[in-house]
N, C-alpha and C positions, 0 to 999 in steps of 0.2 A: 212321455207326453201322450196326448190323446190320440193314439193310433186309430182307435175306433171309439166312438161315443158309446156310453152305456145305454142300453136300450130297455124299453119297458116291455117289449115282446120280441121274439126271435125275428131276425130279418134275413131273407135269402137274397143273395146277390145274383144278378144275371151274368151268365158267361157270355161276354160280348163277342160277336163275330169280328173277323179281321178288320173290316173297314171301320166299324164303330170303336173297336179297341184302339186303333190308330188315332181316331179322333180324340178319344179320351186321353191318350198319352200326349198328343200334341197340345191339347187344351191345358192339361196339368203342367207340362213343362213351360208353356207360355205364361201361366199364372205364377209359377215359381220365379220365372225371369222377371215378370212385372214386380213381384214382391222384392226381389233383390235390387232392382232398379230404384224402387221407392225407398226402401229401408237404408240402402247404402248411399242414397242420393247421387246415383251415377249420372242421371239426366241423359240417358241414351237418346241419340238423335237430337240432342239439345232441347228436349221437352221436359218441362216441369209439370208433374201431374198433381192436381188437387187431391186432397185426402178423400173427399166425397167421390170424386171420379174414380179413384183407385178402388174404393170399397164397392161401388156399383159394378166395376169390371170384374172383381173377384166373385161377386154374387152371380153375375151372368154366367161366368164360366162354370162355377160349381153347381148352380141350379141345373144347368144343361146336363152336366155329368150325372147328377142325381136322377134325372128322368131316364137317362140311358141305362143306368146301373141298377136302380131299384125297381122291381116290378110293381105294377099298380095294385095287384091283389094276389091272394094266395094261389089262385089257379092260373095266373098270367104266364105266358110262355117265357121260359128261361133260356132256350136255345137260340132264340131270335129276338130282334128288337121290333115290337109292334109299331105300326105307323103313328098311332096316337102319342107314343112316347117320343118318337122323333119330332112330331109336331110341337109337343110341349117343350122339348129341348131347344128347338129353333125359336119358339115364342119367348122363352127365357132369355136367350141371347139377344133377340131383337128388342125386347122391352128394356132390359138392362142397358143395352146399347143406346137406347133413346136417352136414358138418364145420364149415361156417360157423356153423350154429345151435348146435352143441355146443362151440365153440372154448373158451369161458370155463370151462365145466364140465370139459372135458378137461384144461385147464391146472391147475385147482384140485384135481382128483382124481387127477392123474398117470396118465392113460389110456395114456401111452407105455409104462408098465410093467405096468398092470393094467386093460386095456380091457374094457368090457362086451361081450357077444356081438354086439350090434348094431353097435358100432364095429369089431369084428373083421371082420364080413362086409362092412361098408362099405369097410374098408381093402383087402380082397381085390378087390372090384369096382374101386376106384379104381386099384389097382396094375395090374390087367389093362387098364384104359382107357389108362393111361400107356404101357404097353408097346405097345399097338396104335397109339397116336398117334405114338410114337417110330418105329415101323416105317414108318408112312405118310410121315413127314417126313424121316427120316434114312436109310431103306433097310434092307435085310436085315442088312448087316454090323453096323451100330451096334445094331440090334435084338438080334442074337445076343449081342453083347458085354454089353449092358445086362441081358438076361435071365440070362445066366450069372452075372454079378456080383451081381445082385439076389437070386439063390437061393444064392449062395456061403455065407452064414452057416449054411445048413441042413446043409452037409456039410464045413465048414471043418476039423473035427477029423479027417476021413478023408484029407485032403491031406497028403502027406509034405513034409518039409523046411521051408524058411524061409517058405513060404506057408501053413503050418498055422495055425489059429486056433481060437477058442472057437465051438462050435456051439450053435444054439438051434432050437427047433421052428419049422415053417413059419408057423403063425399068429402067433407072437411076432415073427418076422422081418418079416412084411408089415405088422403094426401099427407096428413100429419105423420102417419105411420111410415110412409115411404120417403118423404122429403125432409123430415126433421132429423136432427142429430140426437134425438132422445128416444127413438123407437127401434125399428129393425136395424137401422144403420147408426145406432148409438153405441153405448159402452161394450156390449158383447161382441158386436161385429168389429169395432175398432180394436178391441183386444186381440181378436183373431188376426186382423191385418197387420198389426204392429208387433205381436209377440208370438201368438200361438202357431202360426203357419210354419215358422222355422223349426219349432220343436217337433211338430208332427212329421215334417220331412226327415228330421234327424232320427226320431224314434223308428219310423218305418224303414229307413236305410239301415239302421243298426240291426233290426230284426232280419231283414232280407239278406244281409251280408254275414249272418251267423252269430250275431251278438247274443241271441237267446240261448243257443246251444252252449256258447262259451260260459255264460253266467251260470247255467245249470251245472256244467262240468266243474266250474270253480267251487260252487257250493258243495257238490258231491265230494270233491277232494279235500275240502276243509272240514266238514262236519259229518260226512256220511258214515264214518266209522264209529261215532259215539252212540251211546244208547238212544234209541228213538231217532237214529241218524236220518232215516228217510224223511221223517216229518220235519226235522231241522233243516234238511236240504230244501224242502218246500218253502220254509219260512224265508230263507236267504234268496233262493232262486226267484220266488214270486215277488219278493221285495224289489229285487233288481229289475225284473221284467215289468212289474206294475208301475215303477217309476218311469220306465221308458214308454209304455203303451198308454197308461192312463185309463185303461178300461178293465173293470173287474171281470167281465164275462170273457173277453178274449184272453185275459191273463189265466183264468181258470182252465180254459180250453187248451191253452198252449203248454203251460207248465204242469197242469194237472194230469195231462195224458201220460206224463212220465212219473210224476211224484205219487199219484194216488195208487197205482198198481204196486209201486215199491213199498209204500206204507203198509198196504194190505199183506204183502208178501212177508214183511218183517214183524207181523203180529198186531198191527193196529186194526181195530174194528172198522168196517166200511163206513159207518156214520162219522166216526172220528177222523178217518182219512179225508172224507169229503169236507167236514167242518174245518179241519186244519187248512186245507187248500183254499177254501172260501175266505177264511180270515186272513191268510197270508196275502192273497190277491187283493183283498179290500184294502189292507194296510199299504200296499204298494202305491196306491193313488195318493196317499197322504204323506209319502216319504220323499224328502228332498234327495238329490238336488233338482230333479226335473218335475216330479209330481204330475198332476193331471191338468186338464184344460181349466178347471175351476180356479186353480191358483192364479193363473194368468188373468182371468176375468176379475178376480179379487184384487189383484195389483192395480188394475185399471180403476176399479171402484174406489179404492183407497187412495189412489194417486201416489202410490209408492213404487220404488223399483222392485221388480219381481224377486230379486235376491233377498230383500228384507222380509218378504212373505215366506220364502223358503226357509230362511234362518229362524223365523218365528215358529215354523212347523217342525223344526228339528227335534226339540226335546219331547213334545207330545208323541211324535212317531216312534222315538226310541222307547218311551214308556209302553206304548201299545205293543211293539214287537217283543219287548222284554217280558211283558205279561204273557204273551203267547208262548214264548220260549220256556218260561218257568212252568207253565201248565203241561206242555209237551214233555218236558224232562220229567216232571212228576208222574205223569201218566205212564211213561216208559219205565220209570224206576219201580212204581207200584206193581207193574205187571212183569217185571224182570225182562223187558224187551231188549234185545241186543242191537248193535249197529249193523250196517250192511257189511257183507263179506268183503274182504280186502280186494279180491279179484274182480269185484263188481265196480270198484272205485277207480276213477281215472287218476293218473299221476298229477300232483300239483305242479311239478316242474314242467311236465309235458304240456299241461293245460295252459300255463302262463306263456310257455314258449310259442304255442300255436295261436294264442289269442292276445298277445301283448298289445296289438294295435287298438283293441277295445279299451284297455286301461289307459293307453296314451290319449285316445280321443276324449275319454271322460275327463282326464286331467286337463286337457286343453280347454274343454267346455267350461269346467269349473273355474279355471284360471281367468278366462276371458269374462265370465260372469261376475266373479268376485274381485279378481285383481284389477281388471280393466273396467269393470262395471258397465259392460256393454251386453246386457242380456238379450237385447233385440238381435244383435249380429252374431252372438256366440254360436247358436246352433248351425248357422250357415257355414262358418269357419270349420266347425267340428265335422259337419257332413262332408264338406269338400275334402278335408284331410282324410277322413275314413274312406271315401271313394278312391282317392289317389293311392293310398296304401293297399286297399283291397284289390285294385286293378294291377298293381305291381306284382303282388303275390300270386303265383300260379295256382296255389291250392284253393284260394278263395275268390279268384277272378270271376266276375260275372260275364257271361257271353251275351250276345244281342237279345235272345229270348229272355234271359235273366234280367237284363236292364229294362226290357219292356214290362215284365211282370212287376218289377220294382216301381216303375212310373205309374202303372195302373193301380197298384196297391196304395200308393201315396194319394192319387186322385180320388180313389174310393173313400179313403179316410177323411180327406179334406172336404169332399162334397157332403158326406154324412154330417160332419160337424157344422159346416156352414148352414145347411138346411135347418138344423136344430137351433143354432144361434140366431138366425134371422127370425125363426118362429118365436122363441122366448123373448126376443127383443120387443115383439108386439105387446107382451105383458108389461114390460117396463114402460113402453109408450102409453099404454092405457092409463097407468097411474099418473104419469106426467101430464097427459092431456086433460084429465079430470081434476087435477089438484088434490087427489085423494092421498097421495103419499104423505103430505104434511099433516093433514087432519087425522089420519089413521094412527099416527104415532101417539098423539095425545090421548086418543080413545083407548089404545092398548095399555098405556100407562095407568089410565083411570081404572080400567078393568082389573089390572093387577094390584090395585090399591097401593101404588107407589112402593111395592115390595119387590126388589130386584130378583130374589130367588124364585118368586112366583112367576115373574115374567120369563125367567130362564126356563122354568119347567114348561110354561106355555110354548116357548120357542122350540124346546126339544121335541115336544109332542107334535107341533105343527111341522117341523122339519122332517120328522119320521113319517108322518102321514103323506106329505107331499113327495118325499123320497120314494114311496112305494109306487107312485104312478108317473113320476117324472125322472129324467136323468138328473144326476147330481148337479150338473151345471145349470140346468133349468130351475131346479129347486133352489139352488143358491141365489140365482139372479132374482127370483121372485121374492125370497125372504130378505135379500139385501136391500130391496126397495121398501118392503112392508115392515119387517121386524127389526132389522139392525138399527135403524135410527132410534127406535123406541128404547132399545137396550143401551145404546151409547148415551142417550139423553139422561139416563139414570146415573151416569158417571162411570160406566164400565169402559174398559180399554177397547178402542175401536178395532184394532187388529185381532184381539182375543175374541170379540163378538163375531167377527166375520169367520174366523176359524171354527168357532163353536157351531155356527150354522152349517159349515161345510162338513164337520165331523158328524153331526146328527143327520145330515142328508145321506151320509154313507151307511148309517146304521141299518137301513132297510135291506141292504145286500146280505146281511147275515141274520136278520130277525124275521121269523115267521109272523104273519101268514104269507108274506111275499118271498123274502129271502132269495132273490134271484141268483146271487153268487153261490149260496149253499145248494140250491136246487139244481143248478147247472153242474156243480161238482158231484151231486148225488147221481146224476145220470152216468157220469164216468165211473163212479164207484159201484154202480148197480145196487143201490140201496134206497131206503125210504127217504124221500125229500124232507119230510117233516122231522124225522129223527136227525138227519144231517143238519137241518136248521137249528134244532135245539142244541146239538153238539157245538155248532158254530157260535151260538149265543153264549154258551159257557166259556168256550175258548177265547172269544173276543170280548169278554165282559169289560175289559179295561176301557174299551172305546165308549162305553156308556158313562164312565166316571170322569175320565181325564178332561173332557171339555169343561165340566163344572169347575174342576180344580184350576185350570189356567185362566178361566174368566174371572174367578174370585181372587186369584193372585197372578197377575201377568208376568211375574218373575219366571214362571214356567214356560213362557214363550220368549224369554230373553229380555223382558222389559223390567229391568231392575239392576241393582248393584251386583257385582261379581260374587261377593260373599253371600248375599241373599239367594242368588241363583244356585250357587253350589250347595248350600244347605237344603234348599227345597228339592233339588234334583236327587240328592242322596237319600233324603227321607222318603221322597216319592217312589224311588226305585225299591227301597226296602218295603214300603207299603204295598206296592204292586206284587212283590215277592210273597208277602204274607197272604194277599188276596188270592193269588194263583195257587198257593199251597193249600189254602182252605178249600177252594173249589175242587181240587183233585184229591184231597185227603192224604197228601204226602208233602213233607217239607224237606227239600234237598239239604243234606248235611245233618238232619235230625232223624227223620224216619216217618213211618205211616201212623195214622190215627186210628185205623181200624173202623169197624162198622158197629161197634157197641154204642149204646145211648150216650155214654160219657164221651166217646170219641167224636160222635156227631155234634154234641153240645160244644166241645172244644173247637171244632171246626167253625162253628157259628161265631164263637168268641174270637177266633183268630181272624176271621173275615172282618169283624167289627174293628179289631185292632189295626188291620191293614188300612181300612178306610180312614181311621183317625190319624194314622201315621202319614198317609199320603195327602190328606186334606190340608190346604194351606191355612195358616193362622190369620188372625185379624180379618176373618171373612164373615163378620156379623155374629160370631159365637161368643165374643168377649174373651177369647183365649188366644194367646200368642202361639207361634209355631212350636216353641220350646215346650209349652204346656201340653199341646197336643201330642208331641213326640213322647213325652214322659208318660202320658196316659196310655198311648199305644204300646209302649214298651212294657208297662205294668200288666196290660191285658195279654200281650203276646208271650211273655216269659213262661207262665205255667203251661201254656199250650205246647210250646216248643219243648219244654222240659218233659212233658208227658210223652211226646213223640220219641224223644231220645231214650226214655226209659223203656218204652215199648220195643224199640229197636234192639236195645241191649238184651232184653228178656228173650226176644225171638232168636238172637244169635246164640245165647247161652243154651236155649232149648235145642 
């Protein structure tokens, strides 16, 4: 889960002094207790809390923690908490407290449309606090975007063309942002309060109690001894960790610190080591059962149980990791790289014996999510079980300082995410306030000429551009409002469309000129960021293709008959194998293509055959899936035969 939100620029945390650290811990535990009371419907002290009152309370707590934790600027003091940050924290608590106190009256009297003067001024203050919190956690790029769109309703009538909308005065706009259920306290914040908070607590607890080390050791013991084993460990370990943390950057920094030196030591070039880690960490956010924050927001947008979103994401994530695995294996085989030495690898039996509780907790989490269909409550049960087991075991028991560190880490993760969600909620509110969301859909369809594939390409490019300057969650929320309705109106599957946007929002983490995931890994590998980004693009190439495949045929996200799904998955896997083999110049089981003009030409042909094999049939090409598979097989056969012949000749020589 989203242990830390993905950031558009590095963020430094303040090391809080004892009194403020205790305040942060108490506020965090209080917010978690409030969430447990609300979601389990405990009605502690006989009080039933309105949903709006609950969300205002969470916002007040975590905005206050944001100002205590995140410094205002790069040169701000880190060893102490300045007076102005304390003042902003108190102001956040007081302003949110006002809305908590007046929540019922606001609902009954319709303050969203006719707010008293006190509510109007409180809305202005809270809007400013949200903007500042967004700037501190998300950086200047996302702050500028949020500020522009939050003010957009005040000048929407002056904007020409398809993005023109209904204008309203500034006070009315800010009241709408704070008091309506369609802006800051709309879908993103509701998703946080109802789903996300539990999984963040679970992910942070899992990491603080040794889960990250266990999954890394498990991957080492399973695949570390195979050729290219160090890189394959990175794939598995980063996949596990990314699914827990939901953050590409923190995943790279956590698992990459171990995997990148191991890859370099066993023969991988530094750019390839960095690219592998970046791709593995990026894919972790797309991998069930937990995935990242965006998946929970998506479930709220679609009005579906989270488990259905996770199930839909299963096959695409398998294809992505399979493509990465194929390329790593081919790279290692072509360079005759060996696995890690046996003495470097932990024992599988010992690893499982020492970390069985993590497997048990995941099993409980999945059972409650899938078997009992209670995804809201599942992470709280799993977290409670993990803490009980952890404290019973002397080897993993957390002492008082350890528990304090855990609570502080949870609070930091939660406040960072709340600040960003409140900010991007302003973007959603702007489109709702102006009525632009509905008209823009028709304009986009008109621009695309009623051609779905053109609209998909437009959506991919837009998602990539926004993904460079915004977090994945912010990018997704914006495009879910603007682009998704246009795509679904052309007849595309709604779940597939939302996953398409999410996937293309992730692409920027491994694609230059930004490629934050690859650039972060490059610093660990001590190599060129751009070369690492280009290596990551090649290794993660499947992420550019798979979204088009599952949008054009939703059977790849489980939306179809069992027979159709089975055929599509098998052919897609083989297609991905061919694509990965072509990119690396080596086909596992057949051999290398060499660097001759003929070998290079056959690699191009093999890549084309892989695309045809993996592409779904009946996607506007006038060909069935069987036709495509036969064409792909006809193109791939001479390529693979050539590689086989080359291998036999090299052995004979």
